[in-house]
VEXDREN-2710 file (C-alpha; in Angstrom, 1 decimal):
% VEXDREN-2710
k/r/px/py/pz
1/UNK/-2.5/-1.6/4.7
2/UNK/-1.5/-1.7/1.0
3/UNK/-3.1/-0.1/-2.0
4/UNK/-3.3/-2.0/-5.2
5/UNK/-2.8/-0.8/-8.8
6/UNK/-4.2/-2.9/-11.7
7/UNK/-2.0/-3.1/-14.7
8/UNK/-3.8/-2.0/-17.9
9/UNK/-6.6/-0.2/-16.0
10/UNK/-7.3/3.3/-17.4
11/UNK/-5.8/6.2/-15.5
12/UNK/-8.3/8.4/-13.7
13/UNK/-8.9/11.8/-15.2
14/UNK/-6.8/14.7/-14.0
15/UNK/-9.8/16.0/-12.0
16/UNK/-10.4/12.6/-10.4
17/UNK/-6.6/12.3/-9.5
18/UNK/-6.8/15.7/-7.8
19/UNK/-9.8/14.6/-5.8
20/UNK/-8.1/11.4/-4.8
21/UNK/-4.9/13.1/-3.7
22/UNK/-6.9/15.6/-1.6
23/UNK/-8.9/12.7/-0.1
24/UNK/-5.7/10.7/0.7
25/UNK/-4.1/13.9/2.2
26/UNK/-7.2/14.3/4.4
27/UNK/-7.1/10.6/5.4
28/UNK/-3.4/10.9/6.3
29/UNK/-4.1/13.9/8.5
30/UNK/-6.9/12.0/10.2
31/UNK/-4.6/9.0/10.9
32/UNK/-2.0/11.4/12.3
33/UNK/-4.5/13.2/14.5
34/UNK/-5.7/9.9/15.9
35/UNK/-2.1/9.0/16.9
36/UNK/-2.2/5.9/14.7
37/UNK/0.3/7.1/12.1
38/UNK/3.5/5.2/11.7
39/UNK/4.5/5.6/8.0
40/UNK/3.1/5.7/4.5
41/UNK/4.4/5.9/1.0
42/UNK/3.6/5.5/-2.7
43/UNK/5.5/3.2/-5.0
44/UNK/6.5/3.6/-8.6
45/UNK/4.8/1.1/-11.0
46/UNK/5.9/-2.5/-10.8
47/UNK/7.4/-2.4/-14.3
48/UNK/10.4/-0.4/-12.9
49/UNK/11.1/-2.9/-10.1
50/UNK/14.0/-5.3/-9.9
51/UNK/13.7/-8.6/-8.1
52/UNK/16.7/-10.2/-6.4
53/UNK/16.6/-13.9/-5.8
54/UNK/19.0/-16.2/-4.0
55/UNK/19.6/-19.3/-6.1
56/UNK/22.2/-21.7/-4.8
57/UNK/25.4/-19.7/-4.4
58/UNK/24.2/-17.0/-6.8
59/UNK/22.1/-13.8/-6.5
60/UNK/20.1/-13.3/-9.6
61/UNK/18.6/-9.9/-10.6
62/UNK/15.6/-9.8/-12.8
63/UNK/13.9/-6.8/-14.2
64/UNK/10.3/-6.6/-13.1
65/UNK/8.1/-7.6/-10.2
66/UNK/8.5/-10.7/-8.0
67/UNK/5.1/-12.1/-9.1
68/UNK/3.6/-12.1/-12.6
69/UNK/0.3/-10.4/-11.9
70/UNK/-1.9/-7.7/-13.2
71/UNK/-2.3/-6.3/-9.6
72/UNK/0.6/-4.7/-7.8
73/UNK/1.1/-2.8/-4.6
74/UNK/1.0/0.9/-5.4
75/UNK/1.5/2.3/-2.0
76/UNK/1.0/1.5/1.7
77/UNK/0.2/2.8/5.2
78/UNK/1.7/1.4/8.4
79/UNK/-0.9/2.2/11.1
80/UNK/-1.0/1.4/14.8
81/UNK/-4.4/-0.3/15.5
82/UNK/-5.3/-2.1/18.7
83/UNK/-7.2/-4.9/16.9
84/UNK/-8.4/-6.1/13.5
85/UNK/-11.7/-4.2/13.7
86/UNK/-9.8/-1.0/14.2
87/UNK/-7.5/-1.8/11.3
88/UNK/-10.4/-2.6/9.1
89/UNK/-12.1/0.7/10.0
90/UNK/-9.0/2.6/8.9
91/UNK/-8.8/0.4/5.7
92/UNK/-12.4/1.3/4.8
93/UNK/-11.5/5.0/5.0
94/UNK/-8.2/4.5/3.1
95/UNK/-9.9/2.6/0.3
96/UNK/-12.5/5.3/0.0
97/UNK/-9.8/8.0/-0.1
98/UNK/-7.6/6.4/-2.7
99/UNK/-10.4/4.9/-4.8
100/UNK/-8.9/1.4/-4.8
101/UNK/-8.6/-1.8/-3.0
102/UNK/-6.7/-1.9/0.3
103/UNK/-5.3/-5.1/1.9
104/UNK/-4.9/-5.3/5.6
105/UNK/-2.1/-7.4/7.1
106/UNK/-0.6/-7.3/10.6
107/UNK/3.1/-7.2/11.3
108/UNK/4.5/-10.3/12.9
109/UNK/5.0/-9.4/16.6
110/UNK/8.0/-10.4/18.6
111/UNK/7.1/-12.6/21.5
112/UNK/6.6/-10.4/24.6
113/UNK/9.0/-11.0/27.5
END
């Protein structure tokens, strides 16, 4: 699950930020208690990113995000879920906790032997 930041959107008040951090901490603890926790992390804003591209025989470094967009991934959770319904249930709680949009996307699984 990834959390989106919208470029140019006003920052929440300090009080709202404290509420959101507390809600995200509580959500993280719930995910851990359920045994679904794998990893999570926040990201710095996209304007401090560097994109590396392979072009012919060259590697080209460009300041800024890969895609020109007003929406950027601001953080993410990697959660173990048995199916899409379970993943969406976690995403609903995560979106409520962080006060933003959350995208759900599965990992590509290796073929089982």
